C-alpha positions in Angstrom: 50.4 7.7 54.6 48.2 4.7 55.2 44.4 4.7 54.9 42.4 2.6 57.3 39.4 2.2 55.0 37.7 3.9 52.2 34.5 4.5 54.1 36.5 6.6 56.5 38.1 8.4 53.5 35.8 11.1 52.4 36.2 13.2 49.2 37.2 16.1 51.4 39.9 14.0 53.0 41.2 13.1 49.6 41.1 16.8 48.5 43.0 17.8 51.7 45.6 15.0 51.2 46.1 16.0 47.5 46.7 19.6 48.6 49.7 18.5 50.7 51.2 16.3 48.0 53.1 18.5 45.6 54.7 15.9 43.3 52.6 13.9 40.9 54.6 10.8 41.7 53.4 11.1 45.4 49.8 11.8 44.2 49.9 8.6 42.0 51.2 6.6 45.0 48.4 8.0 47.1 45.8 7.1 44.5 47.2 3.5 44.5 47.0 3.5 48.3 43.3 4.5 48.1 42.7 1.5 45.8 44.6 -0.8 48.1 42.3 0.3 51.0 39.1 -0.7 49.2 37.4 -3.7 50.8 37.8 -7.0 49.0 35.4 -7.3 46.1 33.6 -10.7 46.0 34.5 -12.8 43.0 30.9 -13.6 42.3 30.3 -9.8 41.7 32.9 -9.8 38.9 30.1 -10.5 36.4 29.4 -9.0 33.0 26.3 -7.2 34.5 28.6 -5.4 37.0 31.4 -4.6 34.5 31.7 -1.0 33.4 31.9 -0.7 29.6 34.3 1.8 28.1 37.2 1.1 30.5 40.4 -0.2 29.1 41.1 -1.9 32.4 38.4 -4.1 33.9 36.2 -2.2 36.3 33.3 -3.7 38.2 30.7 -1.6 40.1 27.7 -2.8 42.2 24.8 -0.6 43.3 22.8 -1.0 46.4 19.7 1.2 46.6 18.1 2.3 49.8 14.3 2.9 50.2 12.2 6.0 49.9 11.5 8.7 47.2 15.2 9.8 47.2 17.1 6.7 48.2 20.6 6.6 49.5 22.8 4.6 47.1 25.8 2.7 48.1 28.4 1.6 45.5 31.2 -0.9 45.7 33.8 -1.4 43.1 37.1 -2.8 42.0 39.5 -2.9 39.1 42.3 -5.2 37.9 44.7 -2.2 37.5 46.3 -0.4 40.5 45.8 3.2 39.4 42.3 2.5 38.2 41.4 0.8 41.4 42.4 4.1 43.2 40.3 6.1 40.8 37.4 3.7 41.7 38.1 4.5 45.3 37.9 8.3 44.6 34.6 7.9 42.8 33.2 5.8 45.7 34.3 8.5 48.1 32.5 11.1 45.9 29.3 9.3 45.3 28.6 6.3 47.6 26.3 6.9 50.6 24.6 9.9 49.1 21.0 10.3 47.9 20.1 9.7 44.3 19.4 13.4 43.8 22.7 14.4 45.4 24.5 12.0 43.0 22.7 13.6 40.1 23.8 17.1 41.1 27.5 16.1 41.8 29.9 17.4 39.3 32.6 14.7 39.0 34.5 16.6 36.3 34.9 19.6 38.6 36.3 17.4 41.4 38.7 15.7 39.0 39.8 19.2 37.8 40.2 20.3 41.4 42.4 17.3 42.1 44.4 17.9 38.9 43.5 14.4 37.7 41.9 15.7 34.5 45.3 16.8 33.1 47.4 13.9 34.6 45.3 10.9 33.4 45.9 9.2 30.0 43.0 9.7 27.6 42.0 6.0 28.1 41.8 6.3 31.9 39.9 9.6 31.6 37.4 7.9 29.2 37.1 5.0 31.6 36.5 7.4 34.5 33.7 9.1 32.5 32.1 5.7 31.8 32.1 5.0 35.5 30.5 8.4 36.3 27.9 7.8 33.6 27.0 4.4 35.1 26.8 5.9 38.6 24.5 8.7 37.5 22.4 6.3 35.4 21.9 4.1 38.4 20.9 7.2 40.5 18.5 8.3 37.8 16.9 4.8 37.7 16.5 4.8 41.5 14.6 8.1 41.3 12.4 6.9 38.5 11.7 3.6 40.3 10.5 5.4 43.4 8.4 8.0 41.5 
């Protein structure tokens, strides 16, 4: 299974693909493939300001805010670890390209549970993922406040 690009990979596509993969070994491989399909992350974006604290692996996340009262927010991200890079790809599929209010209402924990990731990630990876979700939601909240 190859992925042509993360923007074409929606969270629903990921859900559907996960439902076909019964073995966790295959699911992990798929998560790694999702990460490999992320567009290259510019070196100049690997800055302390873009680094997500609370992750054992290094994770960088950038936020591009649209205009209007409820702006569309686009995220890009990367990690120095294969599995974590795949988790970044899943979070981008879940949140990127949505309005700030949609991001605020999105239950990432429910999605992770649905995919079974909540019980198959190490505590360190799960904490890192929560840190990434907090950062994304904080950026969405800031976008809403800025336009208010």
